C-alpha positions in Angstrom: 20.9 -0.4 0.1 24.2 1.1 -0.8 26.6 2.3 2.0 26.0 5.9 3.0 28.5 8.4 4.3 27.6 10.7 7.2 28.2 14.2 5.7 26.3 17.3 4.7 25.6 15.9 1.3 23.9 12.7 2.6 20.6 12.1 0.9 17.6 12.6 3.1 15.0 10.5 1.4 15.2 7.9 -1.4 11.9 7.6 -3.2 11.5 4.3 -5.1 9.1 4.3 -8.1 8.4 1.0 -9.9 7.5 1.7 -13.5 5.7 -0.7 -15.8 3.6 0.4 -18.9 2.3 3.7 -17.4 3.2 6.1 -20.2 -0.1 7.9 -19.8 0.4 8.8 -16.1 4.1 8.6 -15.4 5.1 12.2 -16.2 2.4 13.5 -13.8 3.8 11.3 -11.0 7.4 12.3 -11.6 6.6 16.0 -11.7 4.8 15.7 -8.4 8.0 14.3 -6.9 10.2 16.9 -8.4 7.8 19.6 -7.0 8.3 18.4 -3.4 9.0 21.2 -0.9 11.5 18.9 0.8 14.5 19.1 -1.6 17.0 16.6 -0.2 15.7 13.6 -2.2 16.7 11.1 -4.8 14.1 9.6 -7.1 14.8 6.1 -8.2 12.7 5.1 -11.2 12.8 1.3 -11.8 11.7 0.5 -15.3 10.5 -3.1 -14.9 10.7 -4.1 -18.6 8.1 -1.7 -19.9 7.0 -2.4 -23.4 5.6 1.1 -24.0 7.4 4.4 -23.8 7.7 4.5 -20.0 11.4 3.6 -20.1 12.1 6.5 -22.5 10.1 8.9 -20.3 12.2 7.9 -17.3 15.4 8.6 -19.2 14.1 12.0 -20.4 13.4 13.1 -16.9 16.7 11.8 -15.6 18.5 13.9 -18.3 16.7 17.0 -16.9 17.2 16.4 -13.2 20.2 15.2 -11.2 17.8 14.0 -8.5 16.6 11.2 -10.7 18.3 7.8 -11.2 16.9 5.1 -13.6 17.2 1.4 -13.4 16.2 -0.6 -16.5 15.6 -4.3 -15.7 13.9 -7.3 -17.0 10.2 -7.6 -16.0 9.9 -9.2 -12.6 6.8 -7.6 -11.1 6.2 -4.9 -8.5 8.1 -6.5 -5.7 11.1 -7.2 -7.9 11.2 -3.6 -8.9 10.9 -2.3 -5.4 13.7 -4.6 -4.3 15.9 -3.3 -7.1 15.3 0.2 -6.0 16.1 -0.7 -2.4 19.5 -2.1 -3.5 20.4 1.3 -5.0 18.8 3.6 -2.3 21.2 5.8 -0.5 18.8 7.9 1.6 18.5 8.0 5.4 14.8 7.4 4.9 12.9 5.5 2.2 9.6 6.2 0.5 7.7 4.3 -2.1 5.4 5.8 -4.8 3.4 3.9 -7.4 4.0 5.3 -10.9 0.4 6.2 -11.7 -0.2 8.0 -8.4 0.3 11.6 -7.2 2.1 13.1 -4.2 1.1 16.4 -2.7 3.9 19.0 -2.8 4.4 19.1 1.0 4.0 15.3 1.7 7.7 14.5 2.3 8.4 17.7 4.1 5.6 17.0 6.6 6.6 13.3 7.0 10.2 14.3 7.6 9.2 17.0 10.1 7.4 14.3 12.1 10.4 11.9 11.9 12.7 14.5 13.2 10.4 16.0 15.9 9.4 12.6 17.4 12.4 10.5 16.5 10.1 8.1 14.6 11.2 5.1 12.6 8.0 5.1 10.6 5.7 8.0 9.8 2.4 7.3 8.0 -0.1 9.7 6.5 -3.5 9.4 4.9 -4.3 9.0 1.2 -7.1 10.2 -1.1 -8.4 8.6 -4.3 -9.0 10.1 -7.7 -10.5 8.5 -10.8 -8.4 7.1 -13.7 -9.1 9.9 -16.2 -9.2 12.8 -13.8 -6.4 15.1 -12.9 -5.6 15.4 -9.1 -5.7 19.2 -9.2 -9.1 19.5 -7.5 -8.1 17.0 -4.9 -5.0 19.0 -4.2 -6.9 22.1 -3.4 -9.3 20.2 -1.1 -6.7 18.4 0.9 -4.1 21.1 1.2 -6.6 23.1 3.3 -6.9 20.3 5.8 -5.6 20.9 9.3 -2.8 18.5 10.3 -2.9 16.3 13.4 -0.3 14.0 14.7 -0.7 10.8 16.7 2.3 9.2 18.5 1.6 5.5 18.9 2.8 2.8 21.2 3.4 -0.7 19.7 -0.1 -1.9 20.7 -1.7 1.3 19.4 0.2 1.1 16.2 -1.0 -2.5 15.4 -4.5 -1.7 16.6 -4.5 1.3 14.2 -3.3 -1.0 11.4 -6.1 -3.5 12.0 -8.7 -0.7 12.1 -7.3 0.9 8.9 -6.0 4.0 10.7 -2.7 3.0 9.1 -3.1 1.6 5.6 -1.8 -1.6 4.2 0.1 0.3 1.5 3.8 1.0 1.6 3.3 4.2 -0.4 1.8 6.6 2.2 4.7 6.2 4.6 8.3 7.1 5.3 10.7 4.6 6.8 14.1 4.8 8.5 16.4 3.0 6.1 17.8 0.7 8.8 14.3 -0.8 9.2 14.4 -2.1 5.6 18.0 -3.5 5.7 16.7 -7.0 6.4 13.4 -6.8 4.6 12.6 -7.4 0.9 9.3 -7.8 -0.8 8.2 -11.4 -1.6 8.4 -11.6 -5.4 5.7 -13.2 -7.4 3.0 -12.7 -4.8 0.0 -10.3 -4.6 -1.0 -8.6 -1.3 2.7 -8.4 -0.5 2.4 -5.0 1.2 0.2 -6.4 4.0 2.8 -8.7 5.6 5.7 -6.2 5.0 3.8 -3.3 6.7 2.8 -5.5 9.6 6.3 -6.7 10.1 7.8 -3.2 9.9 5.2 -1.7 12.3 5.9 -4.5 14.7 9.7 -3.8 14.4 9.4 0.0 14.6 10.5 1.5 17.9 8.2 4.5 17.3 5.5 5.1 14.7 3.7 8.4 14.1 0.5 9.0 12.2 0.2 12.3 10.3 -3.6 12.7 10.1 -3.7 14.4 6.7 -4.3 13.2 3.2 -1.1 13.8 1.4 -0.8 10.8 -1.0 -3.0 10.6 -4.1 -4.1 7.1 -5.3 -5.3 6.8 -8.8 -8.1 4.2 -9.2 -8.0 2.6 -12.6 -9.1 -0.7 -14.2 -5.6 -1.7 -15.4 -4.1 -1.7 -11.9 -3.2 -4.8 -10.0 -5.8 -4.1 -7.3 -8.6 -3.9 -9.8 -7.9 -7.3 -11.3 -10.4 -10.1 -10.8 -10.1 -13.2 -8.7 -7.6 -16.0 -9.6 -5.6 -18.7 -7.8 -2.9 -16.2 -6.9 -5.4 -14.6 -4.4 -5.1 -17.7 -2.2 -2.0 -16.2 -0.7 -4.1 -13.6 1.0 -5.4 -16.2 3.4 -1.8 -17.4 4.0 -0.8 -13.9 4.9 -3.7 -13.6 7.3 -2.8 -16.8 9.0 0.8 -15.7 9.4 -0.3 -12.4 11.1 -2.8 -14.3 13.3 0.0 -16.5 14.7 2.0 -13.5 15.7 -1.0 -11.7 17.3 -2.0 -14.8 19.3 1.5 -15.3 20.6 2.6 -11.7 21.2 -0.5 -9.4 21.2 -3.5 -11.5 22.4 -5.4 -8.4 23.4 -5.4 -7.3 19.8 -7.2 -10.5 18.6 -10.7 -8.8 18.3 -9.2 -6.1 16.1 -7.4 -8.6 14.0 -10.7 -10.5 13.5 -12.2 -7.2 12.1 -9.2 -6.9 9.8 -9.6 -10.4 8.6 -13.3 -10.1 8.1 -12.8 -7.3 5.6 -10.2 -9.4 3.6 -12.6 -12.3 3.5 -15.4 -10.0 2.4 -13.2 -8.8 -0.5 -12.2 -12.3 -1.5 -15.8 -13.4 -1.6 -17.1 -10.4 -3.5 -14.2 -10.8 -6.1 -15.3 -14.4 -6.7 -19.0 -13.3 -6.8 -18.3 -10.8 -9.5 -16.4 -13.1 -11.7 -18.0 -14.0 -15.0 -17.6 -17.7 -14.3 -17.4 -17.9 -10.5 -18.2 -21.6 -10.4 -14.6 -22.6 -11.0 -13.7 -21.0 -7.6 -16.6 -22.6 -5.7 -14.2 -24.6 -3.4 -12.4 -21.4 -2.4 -15.7 -19.6 -2.0 -17.0 -22.2 0.4 -13.9 -22.0 2.5 -13.8 -18.2 2.6 -17.6 -18.1 3.4 -17.1 -20.4 6.4 -14.3 -18.2 7.7 -16.3 -15.0 7.1 -19.4 -16.4 8.9 -17.3 -17.1 12.1 -16.1 -13.5 12.3 -19.0 -11.7 10.6 -20.0 -9.7 13.7 -16.5 -8.0 13.6 -17.2 -6.8 10.0 -19.4 -4.1 11.3 -18.0 -3.5 14.8 -15.6 -0.5 14.4 -16.4 0.8 10.9 -19.6 2.1 9.4 -20.9 0.2 6.4 -23.2 1.3 3.7 -26.6 -0.3 3.3 -25.3 -2.0 0.1 -22.3 -3.5 2.0 -24.6 -4.5 4.9 -27.0 -6.4 2.6 -24.1 -7.9 0.6 -22.4 -9.1 3.8 -25.6 -10.8 4.9 -26.0 -12.5 1.5 -22.4 -13.7 1.6 -22.9 -15.6 4.9 -26.1 -17.2 3.6 -25.9 -20.6 1.9 -28.0 -19.2 -0.9 -24.9 -17.4 -2.1 -23.3 -20.8 -2.9 -26.3 -21.8 -4.9 -26.0 -18.5 -6.9 -22.3 -19.3 -7.6 -23.2 -22.7 -8.8 -25.9 -21.5 -11.2 -24.1 -18.4 -12.5 -22.9 -18.8 -16.1 
């Protein structure tokens, strides 16, 4: 992050937006940031080697607003783009937004209010989802009417909330004091990179506040990274879980049951992603390993969160040896 001067013109929030081939949704995202009720912001658009018109859209908006800066770089992936944005950021606080998502007009004002009122290093809000082809307008009307609640968390409460999904694994629904990110960069070339970064930052934060209101809009679409099928790159998820487990066992042993719940959901997702592959047999070795781990912590899968009947039945199927036979026979 670039050196900042302490004066009245200091930037309040730097919002980093990685951009890659999102010409269909990018303008909506940028307009939602320009419409923020909190005005002391800079918007850093990082064009990560887009091959569509996304780069040109970034330049067009930058020509219209002095709040916007654009970085054009060779494609390096989401983490590489976020790191490039961090290197340019000059704000006292940092926010991240994915370029196909939508931010409610008051999000950063409410997060900054909580930062200043409670002297927090991290403030997290909730998110809502909307489908690929829909506009977020209906969601906006629904969620703007919600009453706002605030929770001030101790370190133990913060990590417990993270393991129970009271704080999401995404970097995008939060605001961070810039000093927290000085020594942190996203691991490039990995998936699930947000999980370990968020865990580390929450552990480092001297005070974390949860704004209990849905302010960030997440667009669910088939082309996004999180909707891709299983592949060998997903093996890093288990590596991340093991890294977090070591920290919990050493420094926060009372939180181990909540971490087991957290892990059970990740193993459930890994197993179902293999199960839904067209040719899952190629990942049978991984499936067996994940199923064994999932069986050991299966009771924690249901312990603190309600599950649908479908999830309950699927969970039971996943711990049953019959599921391996299904994987072997599926063509």
